[in-house]
PASE-31538 format. One line per 8 residues: for each residue x, y, z of C-alpha. Coordinates in Angstrom, 3 decimals, always signed. Example, Ala and Ser with C-alpha at 12.3 -4.5 7.8 and 13.67 -1.06 7.14 Angstrom:
2
+12.300/-4.500/+7.800 ~ +13.670/-1.060/+7.140
***
This chain:
316
+136.786/+166.376/+146.590 ~ +133.387/+164.837/+147.531 ~ +130.563/+163.083/+145.697 ~ +128.144/+165.877/+146.553 ~ +126.830/+167.523/+143.363 ~ +129.180/+165.279/+141.370 ~ +128.259/+163.203/+138.358 ~ +129.279/+159.690/+137.449
+132.008/+159.184/+134.897 ~ +129.571/+157.760/+132.325 ~ +127.770/+161.131/+132.288 ~ +131.001/+162.870/+131.414 ~ +131.596/+160.398/+128.589 ~ +128.314/+161.542/+127.045 ~ +129.149/+165.209/+127.607 ~ +132.629/+164.851/+126.120
+131.298/+163.156/+122.984 ~ +128.587/+165.777/+122.489 ~ +131.005/+168.658/+123.066 ~ +133.602/+167.309/+120.637 ~ +131.330/+165.931/+117.927 ~ +131.387/+169.095/+115.741 ~ +135.171/+168.922/+115.323 ~ +135.476/+165.166/+114.862
+135.365/+163.162/+111.653 ~ +132.558/+160.616/+111.568 ~ +135.155/+157.834/+111.745 ~ +136.819/+159.346/+114.831 ~ +133.483/+159.945/+116.539 ~ +132.470/+156.328/+115.912 ~ +135.855/+155.053/+117.124 ~ +135.660/+157.039/+120.382
+132.057/+156.025/+120.968 ~ +132.941/+152.364/+120.481 ~ +135.932/+152.594/+122.859 ~ +133.743/+154.175/+125.515 ~ +130.981/+151.600/+125.069 ~ +133.231/+148.526/+125.047 ~ +136.018/+149.491/+127.454 ~ +135.740/+152.759/+129.380
+132.097/+152.664/+130.496 ~ +132.130/+149.026/+131.718 ~ +135.086/+149.781/+133.993 ~ +134.669/+153.449/+134.966 ~ +131.020/+154.226/+134.278 ~ +129.777/+154.146/+137.876 ~ +132.821/+155.886/+139.362 ~ +132.785/+159.426/+140.709
+135.842/+161.511/+139.860 ~ +137.032/+161.486/+143.468 ~ +137.172/+157.656/+143.348 ~ +139.480/+157.491/+140.333 ~ +143.027/+156.722/+141.509 ~ +146.372/+155.832/+139.915 ~ +145.924/+152.300/+141.265 ~ +142.602/+152.057/+139.462
+144.200/+153.189/+136.212 ~ +146.872/+150.521/+136.615 ~ +144.182/+147.874/+137.089 ~ +142.321/+149.199/+134.028 ~ +145.487/+149.027/+131.918 ~ +146.194/+145.465/+133.045 ~ +142.615/+144.483/+132.208 ~ +142.987/+145.806/+128.665
+146.387/+144.225/+128.096 ~ +146.146/+140.914/+129.940 ~ +142.485/+139.911/+130.053 ~ +141.200/+141.522/+126.874 ~ +144.603/+141.058/+125.195 ~ +144.341/+144.266/+123.199 ~ +147.294/+145.554/+121.199 ~ +149.514/+148.101/+122.909
+148.541/+150.819/+120.423 ~ +144.843/+150.156/+121.053 ~ +145.411/+150.400/+124.792 ~ +147.310/+153.672/+124.358 ~ +144.405/+155.099/+122.375 ~ +141.880/+154.016/+125.018 ~ +143.982/+155.452/+127.858 ~ +144.417/+158.746/+125.995
+140.645/+158.976/+125.493 ~ +139.985/+158.143/+129.146 ~ +142.446/+160.813/+130.264 ~ +140.874/+163.373/+127.939 ~ +137.425/+162.717/+129.448 ~ +138.913/+162.779/+132.968 ~ +140.535/+166.174/+132.349 ~ +137.345/+167.478/+130.762
+135.356/+166.338/+133.789 ~ +137.829/+167.937/+136.182 ~ +137.384/+171.305/+134.529 ~ +133.605/+170.974/+134.816 ~ +133.830/+170.021/+138.491 ~ +136.185/+172.965/+139.129 ~ +137.977/+170.956/+141.785 ~ +141.480/+169.556/+142.056
+141.867/+165.962/+140.880 ~ +144.493/+163.393/+141.685 ~ +147.464/+163.282/+139.353 ~ +147.051/+160.041/+137.432 ~ +150.439/+159.997/+135.632 ~ +149.350/+157.431/+133.045 ~ +151.891/+154.902/+131.832 ~ +151.300/+154.050/+128.190
+152.361/+150.539/+127.113 ~ +154.965/+150.302/+124.391 ~ +154.890/+148.069/+121.349 ~ +157.346/+145.262/+120.950 ~ +158.974/+145.646/+117.558 ~ +157.142/+143.388/+115.121 ~ +158.512/+141.759/+112.019 ~ +157.074/+143.510/+108.969
+155.855/+140.977/+106.419 ~ +157.126/+141.832/+102.949 ~ +156.700/+139.906/+99.717 ~ +160.018/+138.475/+98.609 ~ +161.073/+138.980/+95.002 ~ +159.690/+135.623/+93.875 ~ +156.315/+136.216/+95.548 ~ +156.119/+139.716/+94.107
+156.878/+138.418/+90.609 ~ +154.278/+135.639/+90.826 ~ +151.595/+138.018/+92.110 ~ +152.491/+140.612/+89.471 ~ +152.160/+138.029/+86.709 ~ +148.737/+136.959/+87.971 ~ +147.543/+140.573/+88.149 ~ +148.770/+141.223/+84.593
+146.825/+138.236/+83.226 ~ +143.396/+139.406/+82.055 ~ +143.715/+142.535/+84.181 ~ +140.448/+144.072/+85.342 ~ +139.679/+147.080/+87.537 ~ +140.260/+145.182/+90.806 ~ +143.558/+143.760/+89.630 ~ +144.585/+147.231/+88.479
+143.795/+148.635/+91.934 ~ +145.857/+145.962/+93.654 ~ +148.744/+146.515/+91.247 ~ +148.466/+150.245/+91.912 ~ +148.830/+149.613/+95.653 ~ +151.880/+147.424/+95.042 ~ +153.538/+150.140/+92.937 ~ +152.578/+153.259/+94.933
+152.199/+152.132/+98.569 ~ +148.659/+153.539/+98.771 ~ +146.447/+152.285/+101.598 ~ +143.381/+150.142/+100.862 ~ +140.952/+152.923/+101.805 ~ +142.803/+155.358/+99.544 ~ +142.630/+152.930/+96.617 ~ +138.886/+152.373/+97.098
+138.236/+156.143/+97.292 ~ +140.323/+156.956/+94.204 ~ +138.427/+158.629/+91.366 ~ +139.574/+159.126/+87.789 ~ +139.702/+162.860/+88.378 ~ +142.538/+162.194/+90.833 ~ +144.745/+160.695/+88.106 ~ +146.493/+162.910/+85.590
+147.742/+160.934/+82.548 ~ +149.476/+164.053/+81.220 ~ +151.400/+164.746/+84.424 ~ +151.586/+161.044/+85.355 ~ +150.488/+161.726/+88.917 ~ +147.908/+160.546/+91.436 ~ +146.466/+162.915/+93.990 ~ +145.510/+161.149/+97.231
+142.819/+163.266/+98.856 ~ +140.198/+160.819/+100.140 ~ +139.848/+157.541/+101.954 ~ +136.927/+155.212/+102.547 ~ +136.424/+153.055/+105.610 ~ +133.719/+150.999/+107.246 ~ +132.856/+152.306/+110.695 ~ +130.354/+151.558/+113.432
+127.235/+153.667/+112.996 ~ +127.652/+156.667/+115.325 ~ +123.913/+157.056/+115.960 ~ +121.753/+154.569/+117.830 ~ +118.898/+155.366/+115.419 ~ +120.895/+153.844/+112.552 ~ +119.350/+150.514/+111.526 ~ +122.735/+149.141/+110.471
+125.687/+148.208/+112.642 ~ +128.270/+149.623/+110.247 ~ +128.423/+152.058/+107.349 ~ +130.863/+153.180/+104.662 ~ +132.238/+156.698/+105.087 ~ +134.302/+158.629/+102.560 ~ +136.409/+161.403/+104.047 ~ +139.801/+163.017/+104.056
+142.867/+160.870/+104.849 ~ +143.989/+160.273/+108.424 ~ +146.315/+163.308/+108.508 ~ +147.282/+166.354/+106.439 ~ +150.466/+164.614/+105.346 ~ +148.397/+161.741/+103.947 ~ +147.047/+164.150/+101.328 ~ +149.790/+163.900/+98.741
+150.786/+163.799/+95.088 ~ +152.411/+160.576/+93.878 ~ +154.352/+160.399/+90.589 ~ +153.390/+157.410/+88.460 ~ +155.674/+155.044/+86.616 ~ +154.918/+154.871/+82.864 ~ +153.454/+151.350/+82.997 ~ +150.780/+152.370/+85.506
+149.838/+155.430/+83.478 ~ +149.383/+153.323/+80.334 ~ +147.478/+150.581/+82.180 ~ +145.090/+153.145/+83.626 ~ +144.104/+154.306/+80.170 ~ +142.441/+150.914/+79.581 ~ +139.866/+151.513/+82.290 ~ +139.263/+155.269/+82.198
+135.577/+156.165/+81.924 ~ +135.887/+159.749/+80.772 ~ +133.953/+160.861/+83.855 ~ +136.266/+162.273/+86.551 ~ +133.677/+161.576/+89.287 ~ +133.625/+157.808/+88.780 ~ +135.687/+155.512/+90.980 ~ +138.694/+153.690/+89.571
+137.745/+150.289/+91.008 ~ +134.108/+150.295/+89.899 ~ +133.816/+152.623/+86.915 ~ +130.696/+154.063/+88.567 ~ +129.857/+156.744/+91.117 ~ +129.659/+154.065/+93.818 ~ +132.915/+153.223/+95.562 ~ +134.031/+149.694/+96.400
+133.892/+148.397/+99.964 ~ +137.486/+147.832/+101.194 ~ +136.402/+144.418/+102.508 ~ +135.541/+143.329/+98.958 ~ +138.960/+144.411/+97.665 ~ +140.654/+142.543/+100.531 ~ +138.679/+139.395/+99.610 ~ +139.736/+139.722/+95.978
+143.374/+140.079/+97.014 ~ +143.079/+136.991/+99.218 ~ +141.700/+135.030/+96.265 ~ +144.692/+135.989/+94.142 ~ +147.125/+135.199/+96.964 ~ +145.568/+131.749/+97.369 ~ +146.009/+131.140/+93.642 ~ +149.680/+132.119/+93.980
+150.221/+129.995/+97.094 ~ +151.267/+133.055/+99.103 ~ +150.388/+133.018/+102.814 ~ +150.529/+135.398/+105.770 ~ +149.719/+138.470/+103.667 ~ +147.063/+141.181/+103.939 ~ +146.514/+144.323/+101.898 ~ +148.877/+146.452/+103.984
+151.676/+144.021/+103.069 ~ +151.611/+145.582/+99.593 ~ +152.435/+148.955/+101.161 ~ +155.251/+147.423/+103.210 ~ +156.603/+145.729/+100.081 ~ +156.582/+148.950/+98.068 ~ +158.380/+150.852/+100.835 ~ +160.983/+148.121/+101.267
+161.732/+148.018/+97.532 ~ +162.157/+151.802/+97.554 ~ +164.684/+151.576/+100.410 ~ +166.542/+148.797/+98.573 ~ +166.641/+151.009/+95.465 ~ +168.239/+153.817/+97.468 ~ +165.309/+156.222/+97.732 ~ +165.895/+159.404/+99.666
+164.029/+158.827/+102.954 ~ +162.343/+162.243/+102.938 ~ +160.971/+161.571/+99.446 ~ +159.768/+158.102/+100.423 ~ +158.128/+159.461/+103.572 ~ +156.127/+161.965/+101.522 ~ +155.107/+159.353/+98.930 ~ +153.833/+157.099/+101.737
+152.054/+159.993/+103.452 ~ +153.874/+159.626/+106.774 ~ +153.670/+162.591/+109.132 ~ +157.462/+162.561/+109.660 ~ +160.496/+160.644/+108.440 ~ +161.024/+158.944/+111.810 ~ +157.998/+156.737/+111.074 ~ +159.554/+155.705/+107.758
+162.949/+155.117/+109.332 ~ +161.543/+153.083/+112.214 ~ +159.409/+150.842/+110.000 ~ +161.524/+150.244/+106.945 ~ +165.164/+151.200/+107.356 ~ +166.643/+148.206/+109.192 ~ +169.984/+147.281/+107.605 ~ +170.847/+143.593/+107.555
+174.161/+142.169/+108.769 ~ +175.800/+142.324/+105.323 ~ +174.991/+146.017/+104.974 ~ +176.263/+146.690/+108.503 ~ +179.507/+144.860/+107.679 ~ +179.849/+146.825/+104.429 ~ +179.541/+150.103/+106.309 ~ +181.998/+148.993/+109.007
+184.530/+148.111/+106.302 ~ +184.397/+151.707/+105.075 ~ +186.286/+152.638/+108.231 ~ +189.372/+150.612/+107.226 ~ +191.185/+153.410/+105.358 ~ +190.735/+155.697/+108.345 ~ +192.046/+153.358/+111.027 ~ +195.580/+153.415/+112.412
+196.712/+149.900/+113.248 ~ +199.228/+149.292/+116.066 ~ +202.761/+148.493/+114.940 ~ +204.024/+145.009/+115.815
***
């Protein structure tokens, strides 16, 4: 393959984005554009396809991991996007490309921060005291495992007091503006959840259903956290949570910790994993198992002891 009549890789980045924009959510389009701008273009932008080699990909991966110190998942996403553009470009060039055989870095298993029972009780008591809409939203996350964007996008029409259910069908997130003409760096976007499985129906416990009745507006199009037709910025809800955590003396916690805590309590209560997976909106139960089902030593010993009646001991 030669450079004659070839285009630089940066040109194919533009073409790929334009070709895929109609099928992408605004959040995905902004994410891909940002990855190309910050990582892919600076390294590969001036390359021709014939100059891209497996050795170059290895150097690119090391740059992302070691110099930029990006998380393994972030690096996997960037490499997958790079490979998608590379394959797209190869089809447009109609010439054989080198096999890159990308190696995607793996995550080291991280400790999942969960509120212990004392912390959960203290936070719950603070939320119950003079509860307002924000406190209700945080309590809702602690008792349903909903994500922060899902809480901020929740409208009263999504909650059925009669059926005692919540339908999760939207999420809100702050993204980089996808268009250069935008006079703001970021913008709030309300859209569907991250996957089909994230659209789900969650049964409510009676206390949440009764608490919600305090704040209902009677207009199904108003948002739960604001009582208006304007949703709350997730950053504001995170700041409110941090304020409450500081008052409780709880450290090392962010909003997603509430989701981890809910899931962990469900496992401790003996939830069926398939049911829990659907309540959390996971795409498959392996995600739930990998994140939350890690038996401690006492539980392992208890299960090993169940073998005793089945064992034949040697005669002395």
